[in-house]
A tleap script that builds the chain and sets N, CA, C and O, in Angstrom:
source leaprc.protein.ff14SB
mol = sequence {
  NMET LEU GLU SER LEU PHE GLY ASN PRO ILE
  ILE GLU LYS VAL LEU PHE PHE LEU LEU VAL
  ASN GLU LYS CYS TYR PRO SER GLN LEU ARG
  ASN THR PHE GLN ASN PRO LEU PHE SER PHE
  GLN ARG ALA LEU ALA ARG LEU GLU LYS GLY
  ASN VAL ILE VAL SER HIE LYS GLU GLY LYS
  THR LEU ILE TYR GLN PHE ASN PRO ARG TYR
  PRO PHE LEU ASN GLU LEU ARG ALA PHE LEU
  GLN ASN VAL TYR GLU PHE PHE PRO LYS GLU
  ILE LYS GLU LYS TYR TYR GLU PRO ILE THR
  ARG LYS ARG PRO ARG ARG GLN GLY LYS PRO
  CLEU
}
set mol.1.N position { 4.249 10.673 10.187 }
set mol.1.CA position { 4.776 10.000 9.522 }
set mol.1.C position { 4.545 8.551 9.438 }
set mol.1.O position { 4.710 7.847 8.441 }
set mol.2.N position { 4.043 8.099 10.897 }
set mol.2.CA position { 3.202 6.571 10.751 }
set mol.2.C position { 1.707 6.759 10.830 }
set mol.2.O position { 1.073 5.825 11.322 }
set mol.3.N position { 0.999 7.907 10.388 }
set mol.3.CA position { -0.296 8.047 10.731 }
set mol.3.C position { -1.104 6.960 10.027 }
set mol.3.O position { -2.215 6.697 10.488 }
set mol.4.N position { -0.731 6.413 9.134 }
set mol.4.CA position { -1.668 5.729 8.292 }
set mol.4.C position { -1.496 4.311 8.866 }
set mol.4.O position { -2.432 3.511 8.835 }
set mol.5.N position { -0.349 4.017 9.367 }
set mol.5.CA position { 0.014 2.498 10.227 }
set mol.5.C position { -1.089 2.694 11.488 }
set mol.5.O position { -2.082 1.982 11.636 }
set mol.6.N position { -0.724 3.746 12.312 }
set mol.6.CA position { -1.689 4.080 13.440 }
set mol.6.C position { -2.968 4.517 13.586 }
set mol.6.O position { -3.501 4.558 14.695 }
set mol.7.N position { -3.692 4.953 12.270 }
set mol.7.CA position { -4.916 5.356 12.247 }
set mol.7.C position { -5.240 6.986 12.365 }
set mol.7.O position { -6.225 7.538 11.873 }
set mol.8.N position { -4.160 7.640 13.148 }
set mol.8.CA position { -4.136 8.873 13.363 }
set mol.8.C position { -3.093 9.510 13.695 }
set mol.8.O position { -2.384 8.705 14.299 }
set mol.9.N position { -2.538 10.618 13.636 }
set mol.9.CA position { -1.237 11.473 14.005 }
set mol.9.C position { -1.447 11.244 15.552 }
set mol.9.O position { -0.608 10.484 16.037 }
set mol.10.N position { -2.403 11.747 16.442 }
set mol.10.CA position { -2.449 11.727 17.799 }
set mol.10.C position { -1.919 10.411 18.359 }
set mol.10.O position { -1.167 10.450 19.333 }
set mol.11.N position { -2.206 9.441 17.897 }
set mol.11.CA position { -1.741 7.913 18.521 }
set mol.11.C position { -0.513 7.949 18.247 }
set mol.11.O position { 0.227 7.757 19.211 }
set mol.12.N position { 0.126 8.188 16.942 }
set mol.12.CA position { 1.695 8.261 16.860 }
set mol.12.C position { 2.285 9.041 17.949 }
set mol.12.O position { 3.167 8.606 18.690 }
set mol.13.N position { 1.747 10.257 18.024 }
set mol.13.CA position { 2.486 11.356 19.283 }
set mol.13.C position { 2.514 10.538 20.347 }
set mol.13.O position { 3.574 10.366 20.948 }
set mol.14.N position { 1.273 9.873 20.762 }
set mol.14.CA position { 1.248 9.554 22.216 }
set mol.14.C position { 2.512 8.419 22.298 }
set mol.14.O position { 3.440 8.497 23.103 }
set mol.15.N position { 2.314 7.199 21.145 }
set mol.15.CA position { 3.427 6.344 21.392 }
set mol.15.C position { 4.866 6.574 21.565 }
set mol.15.O position { 5.624 5.956 22.314 }
set mol.16.N position { 5.204 7.759 20.598 }
set mol.16.CA position { 6.665 7.955 20.623 }
set mol.16.C position { 6.804 8.852 21.899 }
set mol.16.O position { 7.841 8.697 22.543 }
set mol.17.N position { 5.950 9.712 22.319 }
set mol.17.CA position { 6.000 10.241 23.896 }
set mol.17.C position { 6.301 9.397 24.942 }
set mol.17.O position { 7.142 9.723 25.779 }
set mol.18.N position { 5.532 8.034 25.005 }
set mol.18.CA position { 5.642 7.193 25.977 }
set mol.18.C position { 6.966 6.635 25.699 }
set mol.18.O position { 7.697 6.507 26.681 }
set mol.19.N position { 7.457 6.250 24.471 }
set mol.19.CA position { 8.958 5.605 24.524 }
set mol.19.C position { 9.792 6.268 25.028 }
set mol.19.O position { 10.685 5.773 25.715 }
set mol.20.N position { 9.652 7.806 24.743 }
set mol.20.CA position { 10.825 8.260 25.165 }
set mol.20.C position { 10.691 8.790 26.990 }
set mol.20.O position { 11.563 8.688 27.853 }
set mol.21.N position { 9.511 9.265 27.102 }
set mol.21.CA position { 9.218 9.666 28.547 }
set mol.21.C position { 8.730 8.611 29.459 }
set mol.21.O position { 8.610 8.988 30.625 }
set mol.22.N position { 8.443 7.478 29.233 }
set mol.22.CA position { 8.132 6.413 29.664 }
set mol.22.C position { 6.502 6.280 30.363 }
set mol.22.O position { 5.789 5.286 30.499 }
set mol.23.N position { 6.239 7.922 30.777 }
set mol.23.CA position { 4.913 8.053 31.265 }
set mol.23.C position { 4.326 9.445 30.923 }
set mol.23.O position { 5.053 10.438 30.938 }
set mol.24.N position { 3.068 9.512 30.629 }
set mol.24.CA position { 2.286 10.992 30.343 }
set mol.24.C position { 0.837 10.819 31.144 }
set mol.24.O position { 0.340 9.959 31.871 }
set mol.25.N position { 0.459 12.040 30.640 }
set mol.25.CA position { -1.232 12.348 31.221 }
set mol.25.C position { -1.466 13.197 30.176 }
set mol.25.O position { -0.591 13.887 29.654 }
set mol.26.N position { -2.791 13.169 29.802 }
set mol.26.CA position { -3.462 13.937 28.891 }
set mol.26.C position { -3.009 15.494 28.616 }
set mol.26.O position { -2.676 16.004 27.547 }
set mol.27.N position { -3.104 16.098 29.945 }
set mol.27.CA position { -2.812 17.461 29.943 }
set mol.27.C position { -1.520 17.793 29.380 }
set mol.27.O position { -1.350 18.719 28.588 }
set mol.28.N position { -0.522 16.942 29.847 }
set mol.28.CA position { 1.021 17.106 29.524 }
set mol.28.C position { 1.183 16.934 27.808 }
set mol.28.O position { 2.096 17.503 27.211 }
set mol.29.N position { 0.190 16.088 27.120 }
set mol.29.CA position { 0.287 15.692 25.827 }
set mol.29.C position { -0.258 17.093 25.348 }
set mol.29.O position { 0.415 17.653 24.483 }
set mol.30.N position { -1.217 17.627 25.731 }
set mol.30.CA position { -2.011 18.939 25.208 }
set mol.30.C position { -1.159 20.018 25.187 }
set mol.30.O position { -1.075 20.863 24.295 }
set mol.31.N position { -0.392 19.938 26.431 }
set mol.31.CA position { 0.605 21.517 26.718 }
set mol.31.C position { 1.844 21.139 25.502 }
set mol.31.O position { 2.300 22.065 24.832 }
set mol.32.N position { 2.294 19.827 25.306 }
set mol.32.CA position { 3.390 19.560 24.483 }
set mol.32.C position { 3.206 20.085 23.220 }
set mol.32.O position { 3.817 21.027 22.713 }
set mol.33.N position { 2.206 19.323 22.685 }
set mol.33.CA position { 1.584 19.400 21.029 }
set mol.33.C position { 0.760 20.367 20.606 }
set mol.33.O position { 0.543 20.642 19.426 }
set mol.34.N position { 0.303 20.884 21.536 }
set mol.34.CA position { -0.828 21.986 21.318 }
set mol.34.C position { -2.024 21.587 20.471 }
set mol.34.O position { -2.478 22.153 19.476 }
set mol.35.N position { -2.412 20.534 21.060 }
set mol.35.CA position { -3.752 19.923 20.219 }
set mol.35.C position { -5.039 19.776 21.224 }
set mol.35.O position { -4.914 19.832 22.448 }
set mol.36.N position { -5.916 19.638 20.757 }
set mol.36.CA position { -7.070 19.422 22.016 }
set mol.36.C position { -6.966 18.439 22.787 }
set mol.36.O position { -6.476 17.391 22.368 }
set mol.37.N position { -7.363 18.556 23.950 }
set mol.37.CA position { -7.064 17.835 24.866 }
set mol.37.C position { -8.011 16.266 24.699 }
set mol.37.O position { -7.541 15.133 24.797 }
set mol.38.N position { -9.569 16.678 24.402 }
set mol.38.CA position { -10.239 15.597 23.946 }
set mol.38.C position { -9.581 14.623 22.985 }
set mol.38.O position { -9.887 13.432 23.046 }
set mol.39.N position { -8.642 15.088 22.047 }
set mol.39.CA position { -8.243 14.318 20.968 }
set mol.39.C position { -7.145 13.305 21.679 }
set mol.39.O position { -6.894 12.208 21.179 }
set mol.40.N position { -6.621 13.693 22.686 }
set mol.40.CA position { -5.399 12.793 23.585 }
set mol.40.C position { -6.244 11.880 24.503 }
set mol.40.O position { -5.809 10.734 24.619 }
set mol.41.N position { -7.440 12.203 25.215 }
set mol.41.CA position { -8.198 11.495 25.831 }
set mol.41.C position { -8.677 10.577 24.811 }
set mol.41.O position { -8.232 9.437 24.939 }
set mol.42.N position { -9.309 10.729 24.025 }
set mol.42.CA position { -9.646 9.652 22.798 }
set mol.42.C position { -8.586 8.768 22.355 }
set mol.42.O position { -8.844 7.565 22.301 }
set mol.43.N position { -7.529 9.147 22.056 }
set mol.43.CA position { -6.434 8.048 21.556 }
set mol.43.C position { -5.828 7.193 22.808 }
set mol.43.O position { -5.471 6.036 22.587 }
set mol.44.N position { -5.704 7.762 24.163 }
set mol.44.CA position { -5.220 7.283 25.160 }
set mol.44.C position { -6.389 6.082 25.536 }
set mol.44.O position { -6.032 4.933 25.795 }
set mol.45.N position { -7.619 6.438 25.533 }
set mol.45.CA position { -8.506 5.245 25.873 }
set mol.45.C position { -8.621 4.256 24.578 }
set mol.45.O position { -8.712 3.048 24.797 }
set mol.46.N position { -8.620 4.714 23.309 }
set mol.46.CA position { -8.386 3.408 22.275 }
set mol.46.C position { -7.062 2.740 22.578 }
set mol.46.O position { -7.038 1.533 22.340 }
set mol.47.N position { -5.814 3.355 23.119 }
set mol.47.CA position { -4.701 2.296 23.103 }
set mol.47.C position { -5.003 1.843 24.605 }
set mol.47.O position { -4.090 1.057 24.859 }
set mol.48.N position { -5.573 1.913 25.380 }
set mol.48.CA position { -6.055 1.271 26.795 }
set mol.48.C position { -7.034 0.092 26.341 }
set mol.48.O position { -6.881 -1.059 26.750 }
set mol.49.N position { -7.896 0.414 25.595 }
set mol.49.CA position { -8.974 -0.246 25.166 }
set mol.49.C position { -8.083 -1.689 24.415 }
set mol.49.O position { -8.501 -2.840 24.543 }
set mol.50.N position { -7.064 -1.398 23.794 }
set mol.50.CA position { -6.527 -2.592 22.856 }
set mol.50.C position { -5.416 -3.158 24.015 }
set mol.50.O position { -4.746 -4.128 23.657 }
set mol.51.N position { -5.207 -2.691 25.197 }
set mol.51.CA position { -4.182 -3.168 26.120 }
set mol.51.C position { -2.642 -2.813 25.804 }
set mol.51.O position { -1.632 -3.363 26.241 }
set mol.52.N position { -2.732 -2.027 25.159 }
set mol.52.CA position { -1.443 -1.418 24.396 }
set mol.52.C position { -0.413 -0.680 25.714 }
set mol.52.O position { 0.755 -0.938 26.006 }
set mol.53.N position { -1.359 0.297 26.318 }
set mol.53.CA position { -1.273 0.998 27.473 }
set mol.53.C position { -1.883 0.650 28.863 }
set mol.53.O position { -2.775 -0.197 28.921 }
set mol.54.N position { -1.491 1.195 29.838 }
set mol.54.CA position { -2.257 0.895 31.036 }
set mol.54.C position { -2.457 2.323 31.914 }
set mol.54.O position { -1.718 3.294 31.747 }
set mol.55.N position { -3.405 2.300 32.728 }
set mol.55.CA position { -3.180 3.911 33.605 }
set mol.55.C position { -3.476 3.546 34.915 }
set mol.55.O position { -4.346 2.727 35.210 }
set mol.56.N position { -2.852 4.067 35.611 }
set mol.56.CA position { -3.102 4.360 36.990 }
set mol.56.C position { -3.129 5.718 37.620 }
set mol.56.O position { -2.709 6.701 37.009 }
set mol.57.N position { -3.631 5.791 38.869 }
set mol.57.CA position { -3.952 7.563 39.631 }
set mol.57.C position { -2.772 7.380 40.273 }
set mol.57.O position { -2.322 6.326 40.724 }
set mol.58.N position { -2.176 8.744 40.294 }
set mol.58.CA position { -1.221 9.347 41.150 }
set mol.58.C position { -1.850 10.871 41.478 }
set mol.58.O position { -1.935 11.870 40.764 }
set mol.59.N position { -2.197 10.652 42.673 }
set mol.59.CA position { -3.228 11.527 43.331 }
set mol.59.C position { -4.394 11.762 42.442 }
set mol.59.O position { -5.085 10.766 42.225 }
set mol.60.N position { -4.770 12.934 41.856 }
set mol.60.CA position { -6.169 13.184 40.965 }
set mol.60.C position { -5.623 12.955 39.648 }
set mol.60.O position { -6.437 13.037 38.729 }
set mol.61.N position { -4.202 12.637 39.299 }
set mol.61.CA position { -3.595 12.404 37.742 }
set mol.61.C position { -3.937 11.070 37.372 }
set mol.61.O position { -3.731 10.147 38.160 }
set mol.62.N position { -4.444 10.880 36.239 }
set mol.62.CA position { -4.341 9.431 35.993 }
set mol.62.C position { -3.513 9.508 34.584 }
set mol.62.O position { -3.880 10.054 33.543 }
set mol.63.N position { -2.175 8.740 34.866 }
set mol.63.CA position { -0.981 8.594 34.446 }
set mol.63.C position { -1.087 7.258 33.365 }
set mol.63.O position { -1.756 6.301 33.754 }
set mol.64.N position { -0.542 7.197 32.235 }
set mol.64.CA position { -0.467 6.088 31.266 }
set mol.64.C position { 1.064 5.809 31.097 }
set mol.64.O position { 1.995 6.604 31.227 }
set mol.65.N position { 1.093 4.391 30.752 }
set mol.65.CA position { 2.342 4.067 30.595 }
set mol.65.C position { 1.861 2.653 29.528 }
set mol.65.O position { 0.725 2.217 29.339 }
set mol.66.N position { 3.228 2.149 28.929 }
set mol.66.CA position { 2.965 1.142 28.358 }
set mol.66.C position { 2.554 -0.324 29.224 }
set mol.66.O position { 2.941 -0.575 30.366 }
set mol.67.N position { 1.764 -1.121 28.461 }
set mol.67.CA position { 1.269 -2.388 29.351 }
set mol.67.C position { 2.314 -3.268 29.488 }
set mol.67.O position { 2.518 -4.021 28.536 }
set mol.68.N position { 3.170 -3.364 30.653 }
set mol.68.CA position { 4.182 -4.529 30.687 }
set mol.68.C position { 3.927 -6.134 30.139 }
set mol.68.O position { 4.796 -6.965 29.876 }
set mol.69.N position { 2.393 -6.290 30.052 }
set mol.69.CA position { 1.976 -7.523 29.841 }
set mol.69.C position { 1.475 -7.684 28.664 }
set mol.69.O position { 0.833 -8.688 28.355 }
set mol.70.N position { 1.774 -6.471 27.681 }
set mol.70.CA position { 1.280 -6.491 26.450 }
set mol.70.C position { 2.152 -7.597 25.611 }
set mol.70.O position { 3.379 -7.554 25.701 }
set mol.71.N position { 1.543 -8.544 24.832 }
set mol.71.CA position { 2.432 -9.795 24.235 }
set mol.71.C position { 3.529 -8.997 23.259 }
set mol.71.O position { 4.622 -9.498 22.997 }
set mol.72.N position { 3.119 -7.737 22.769 }
set mol.72.CA position { 4.411 -7.386 21.420 }
set mol.72.C position { 4.731 -6.304 22.132 }
set mol.72.O position { 4.735 -5.332 21.376 }
set mol.73.N position { 5.061 -5.945 23.475 }
set mol.73.CA position { 5.700 -4.851 23.687 }
set mol.73.C position { 7.076 -4.845 23.362 }
set mol.73.O position { 7.442 -3.764 22.900 }
set mol.74.N position { 7.936 -5.691 23.457 }
set mol.74.CA position { 9.159 -5.555 22.980 }
set mol.74.C position { 9.483 -5.099 21.313 }
set mol.74.O position { 10.364 -4.351 20.890 }
set mol.75.N position { 8.546 -5.762 20.655 }
set mol.75.CA position { 8.645 -5.885 19.206 }
set mol.75.C position { 8.454 -4.233 18.780 }
set mol.75.O position { 9.229 -3.529 18.133 }
set mol.76.N position { 7.098 -3.875 19.401 }
set mol.76.CA position { 6.476 -2.593 19.635 }
set mol.76.C position { 7.528 -1.663 19.735 }
set mol.76.O position { 7.796 -0.912 18.797 }
set mol.77.N position { 8.248 -1.654 20.976 }
set mol.77.CA position { 9.371 -0.726 21.333 }
set mol.77.C position { 10.681 -0.300 20.273 }
set mol.77.O position { 11.254 0.754 19.997 }
set mol.78.N position { 10.815 -1.785 19.836 }
set mol.78.CA position { 11.827 -1.826 18.821 }
set mol.78.C position { 11.547 -1.187 17.481 }
set mol.78.O position { 12.488 -0.612 16.932 }
set mol.79.N position { 10.444 -1.215 16.927 }
set mol.79.CA position { 9.932 -0.681 15.908 }
set mol.79.C position { 9.656 0.746 16.135 }
set mol.79.O position { 9.785 1.530 15.195 }
set mol.80.N position { 9.319 1.120 17.203 }
set mol.80.CA position { 9.335 2.765 17.290 }
set mol.80.C position { 10.507 3.358 17.944 }
set mol.80.O position { 10.414 4.574 18.115 }
set mol.81.N position { 11.616 2.784 18.361 }
set mol.81.CA position { 12.994 3.367 18.333 }
set mol.81.C position { 13.501 3.288 17.041 }
set mol.81.O position { 14.339 4.178 16.900 }
set mol.82.N position { 13.352 2.542 15.920 }
set mol.82.CA position { 13.834 2.282 14.963 }
set mol.82.C position { 13.639 3.556 14.101 }
set mol.82.O position { 14.504 4.216 13.525 }
set mol.83.N position { 12.088 3.774 14.156 }
set mol.83.CA position { 11.503 5.032 13.498 }
set mol.83.C position { 12.047 6.157 14.191 }
set mol.83.O position { 12.539 7.083 13.545 }
set mol.84.N position { 12.009 6.173 15.452 }
set mol.84.CA position { 12.337 7.650 16.201 }
set mol.84.C position { 13.919 8.125 16.064 }
set mol.84.O position { 14.332 9.232 16.409 }
set mol.85.N position { 14.636 7.172 15.549 }
set mol.85.CA position { 15.960 7.366 14.967 }
set mol.85.C position { 15.963 8.149 13.875 }
set mol.85.O position { 16.890 8.948 13.744 }
set mol.86.N position { 15.087 8.082 13.039 }
set mol.86.CA position { 14.940 8.898 11.784 }
set mol.86.C position { 14.206 10.368 12.147 }
set mol.86.O position { 14.251 11.279 11.319 }
set mol.87.N position { 13.727 10.488 13.055 }
set mol.87.CA position { 13.126 12.179 13.394 }
set mol.87.C position { 14.175 13.089 13.349 }
set mol.87.O position { 15.303 12.839 13.773 }
set mol.88.N position { 13.846 14.090 12.868 }
set mol.88.CA position { 14.964 15.173 12.857 }
set mol.88.C position { 15.179 15.883 14.308 }
set mol.88.O position { 14.303 15.971 15.169 }
set mol.89.N position { 16.582 16.397 14.420 }
set mol.89.CA position { 16.960 16.502 15.964 }
set mol.89.C position { 15.650 17.720 16.314 }
set mol.89.O position { 15.278 17.931 17.468 }
set mol.90.N position { 15.148 18.337 15.278 }
set mol.90.CA position { 14.569 19.633 15.998 }
set mol.90.C position { 13.448 19.136 16.735 }
set mol.90.O position { 13.249 19.546 17.879 }
set mol.91.N position { 12.516 18.093 16.069 }
set mol.91.CA position { 11.374 17.631 16.485 }
set mol.91.C position { 11.514 16.764 17.736 }
set mol.91.O position { 10.661 16.838 18.621 }
set mol.92.N position { 12.511 15.986 17.830 }
set mol.92.CA position { 13.081 15.270 19.073 }
set mol.92.C position { 12.927 16.460 20.055 }
set mol.92.O position { 11.878 16.639 20.674 }
set mol.93.N position { 14.042 17.291 20.181 }
set mol.93.CA position { 14.284 18.176 21.269 }
set mol.93.C position { 13.000 19.157 21.408 }
set mol.93.O position { 13.009 19.801 22.457 }
set mol.94.N position { 11.909 19.390 20.557 }
set mol.94.CA position { 10.773 20.408 20.752 }
set mol.94.C position { 9.548 19.605 21.286 }
set mol.94.O position { 8.626 20.089 21.941 }
set mol.95.N position { 9.675 18.358 20.923 }
set mol.95.CA position { 8.080 17.287 21.617 }
set mol.95.C position { 8.441 16.333 22.281 }
set mol.95.O position { 7.654 16.092 23.196 }
set mol.96.N position { 9.496 15.518 22.214 }
set mol.96.CA position { 9.889 14.267 22.792 }
set mol.96.C position { 10.854 13.991 24.006 }
set mol.96.O position { 10.638 13.234 24.953 }
set mol.97.N position { 12.119 14.875 23.739 }
set mol.97.CA position { 12.851 14.431 24.911 }
set mol.97.C position { 12.513 15.290 26.244 }
set mol.97.O position { 12.205 16.481 26.216 }
set mol.98.N position { 12.620 14.490 27.427 }
set mol.98.CA position { 12.531 15.047 28.603 }
set mol.98.C position { 12.584 16.175 29.020 }
set mol.98.O position { 13.692 16.628 28.730 }
set mol.99.N position { 11.814 17.101 29.706 }
set mol.99.CA position { 12.110 18.420 29.968 }
set mol.99.C position { 13.125 18.731 31.059 }
set mol.99.O position { 12.652 18.222 32.075 }
set mol.100.N position { 14.180 19.261 31.331 }
set mol.100.CA position { 15.064 19.571 32.292 }
set mol.100.C position { 14.635 20.503 32.966 }
set mol.100.O position { 13.820 21.283 32.473 }
set mol.101.N position { 15.054 20.633 34.170 }
set mol.101.CA position { 14.531 21.905 35.130 }
set mol.101.C position { 15.416 23.273 34.665 }
set mol.101.O position { 16.645 23.230 34.594 }
set mol.102.N position { 14.845 24.165 34.440 }
set mol.102.CA position { 15.493 25.361 33.901 }
set mol.102.C position { 15.976 26.412 34.968 }
set mol.102.O position { 16.911 27.181 34.743 }
set mol.103.N position { 15.170 26.382 36.306 }
set mol.103.CA position { 15.514 27.219 37.189 }
set mol.103.C position { 16.001 26.453 38.536 }
set mol.103.O position { 15.280 25.552 38.962 }
set mol.104.N position { 17.307 26.811 39.282 }
set mol.104.CA position { 17.571 26.378 40.232 }
set mol.104.C position { 16.765 26.131 41.336 }
set mol.104.O position { 15.748 26.822 41.393 }
set mol.105.N position { 16.995 25.136 42.444 }
set mol.105.CA position { 16.160 24.946 43.438 }
set mol.105.C position { 16.622 25.984 44.511 }
set mol.105.O position { 17.791 26.367 44.547 }
set mol.106.N position { 15.425 26.542 45.608 }
set mol.106.CA position { 15.897 27.259 46.665 }
set mol.106.C position { 16.968 26.319 47.425 }
set mol.106.O position { 16.971 25.088 47.398 }
set mol.107.N position { 17.792 27.076 48.045 }
set mol.107.CA position { 18.777 26.599 49.006 }
set mol.107.C position { 18.063 26.154 50.133 }
set mol.107.O position { 17.227 26.910 50.626 }
set mol.108.N position { 18.298 24.862 50.695 }
set mol.108.CA position { 17.523 24.389 51.955 }
set mol.108.C position { 16.066 23.696 51.758 }
set mol.108.O position { 15.431 23.110 52.634 }
set mol.109.N position { 15.730 23.875 50.567 }
set mol.109.CA position { 14.396 23.168 50.231 }
set mol.109.C position { 14.272 21.822 50.150 }
set mol.109.O position { 14.991 21.195 49.372 }
set mol.110.N position { 13.423 21.247 50.875 }
set mol.110.CA position { 13.222 19.687 51.237 }
set mol.110.C position { 12.817 19.242 49.727 }
set mol.110.O position { 12.068 19.819 48.939 }
set mol.111.N position { 13.665 17.840 49.547 }
set mol.111.CA position { 13.292 17.260 48.138 }
set mol.111.C position { 11.840 16.776 48.473 }
set mol.111.O position { 11.154 16.235 47.606 }
savepdb mol mol.pdb
quit
């Protein structure tokens, strides 16, 4: 939809995923969108180089999120939110909406 604006469709997917879910990691994106891992790694590196997103480690996993110090973050989020509202419901549910737990927790299992 906005791939001509962002340069490629992978960047678009990453930005919308971050808009809805706040955080992501490359393997999560690969599993969600069924694209090669390297494509997401390259897109995330490009966005991080432009200071649009930042990364930090949680254990061994490199987690990405929007850079709170990015000067146009509020405008970018507002723009992405306006575009996201026009997405079909099926696309939103399939790719972007947070995944809810499907199975119940074992009784007595610590949180």
